[in-house]
C-alpha positions as CSV (number, residue, x, y, z in Angstrom):
1,X,93.3,114.7,98.2
2,X,94.4,117.9,99.8
3,X,96.4,117.9,103.0
4,X,93.5,119.7,104.8
5,X,91.0,117.2,103.7
6,X,93.3,114.3,104.7
7,X,93.7,115.7,108.2
8,X,89.9,116.3,108.6
9,X,89.2,112.8,107.5
10,X,91.7,111.5,110.1
11,X,90.1,113.5,112.8
12,X,86.7,112.3,111.9
13,X,87.9,108.7,112.0
14,X,89.6,109.3,115.3
15,X,86.4,110.6,116.8
16,X,84.2,107.7,115.5
17,X,85.9,104.6,116.8
18,X,82.9,102.8,118.3
19,X,83.0,103.5,122.0
20,X,82.9,106.8,123.9
21,X,86.2,105.9,125.7
22,X,88.0,105.3,122.4
23,X,86.5,108.4,120.8
24,X,87.7,110.5,123.8
25,X,91.2,109.0,123.8
26,X,92.0,108.7,120.1
27,X,90.0,111.8,119.1
28,X,91.5,113.9,121.8
29,X,94.9,112.7,120.8
30,X,94.3,113.6,117.1
31,X,92.9,117.1,118.2
32,X,96.0,117.8,120.2
33,X,98.7,116.4,117.9
34,X,97.6,116.0,114.3
35,X,97.8,119.6,113.2
36,X,101.5,119.8,114.1
37,X,102.5,116.6,112.4
38,X,104.7,116.4,109.3
39,X,103.9,113.9,106.5
40,X,105.5,111.0,108.5
41,X,103.2,111.8,111.5
42,X,100.1,112.0,109.3
43,X,101.0,108.6,107.8
44,X,101.5,107.3,111.4
45,X,98.0,108.5,112.3
46,X,96.5,106.8,109.3
47,X,98.2,103.5,110.1
48,X,97.2,103.7,113.8
49,X,93.6,104.2,112.8
50,X,93.7,100.9,110.9
51,X,94.4,99.2,114.2
52,X,91.7,98.0,116.6
53,X,90.8,100.7,119.1
54,X,91.1,98.3,122.0
55,X,94.8,97.7,121.0
56,X,95.5,101.4,120.6
57,X,93.9,102.1,124.0
58,X,96.1,99.3,125.5
59,X,99.2,100.9,124.0
60,X,98.2,104.2,125.5
61,X,97.6,102.7,128.9
62,X,100.8,100.6,128.8
63,X,99.0,97.3,129.2
64,X,100.1,96.1,125.8
65,X,103.3,96.9,123.8
66,X,102.7,98.6,120.5
67,X,104.2,97.0,117.4
68,X,107.7,98.4,116.6
69,X,106.4,100.4,113.6
70,X,104.5,102.6,116.0
71,X,107.3,103.3,118.4
72,X,108.6,106.9,118.4
73,X,107.6,110.4,119.6
74,X,103.9,110.1,118.7
75,X,103.5,106.8,120.7
76,X,105.3,108.6,123.6
77,X,102.8,111.4,123.3
78,X,99.9,108.9,123.2
79,X,101.1,107.3,126.4
80,X,101.1,110.7,128.3
81,X,97.3,110.8,128.3
82,X,97.4,114.6,128.9
83,X,95.0,115.2,126.0
84,X,91.9,113.3,127.3
85,X,89.2,115.8,128.2
86,X,87.4,115.4,131.5
87,X,83.8,114.5,131.0
88,X,81.1,115.3,133.5
89,X,78.1,113.1,133.8
């Protein structure tokens, strides 16, 4: 699989988590950060997408601690929440 196809697949999965809230949070995060990731960051995204979206959202909001394997600069960026687009009703 090419790197471009791999990243497109990750973004698709990030935007199709099951709830609108998870899509906006995880998809928005992928849109903001995935393109600048090296191989390790791409692997981090793939592993994160295997986790339950409720858990990932809890890590981002700081209501639950993430497993040690996810700690690092990408988790720090996830916790900033500056990538979530405002949605009007």
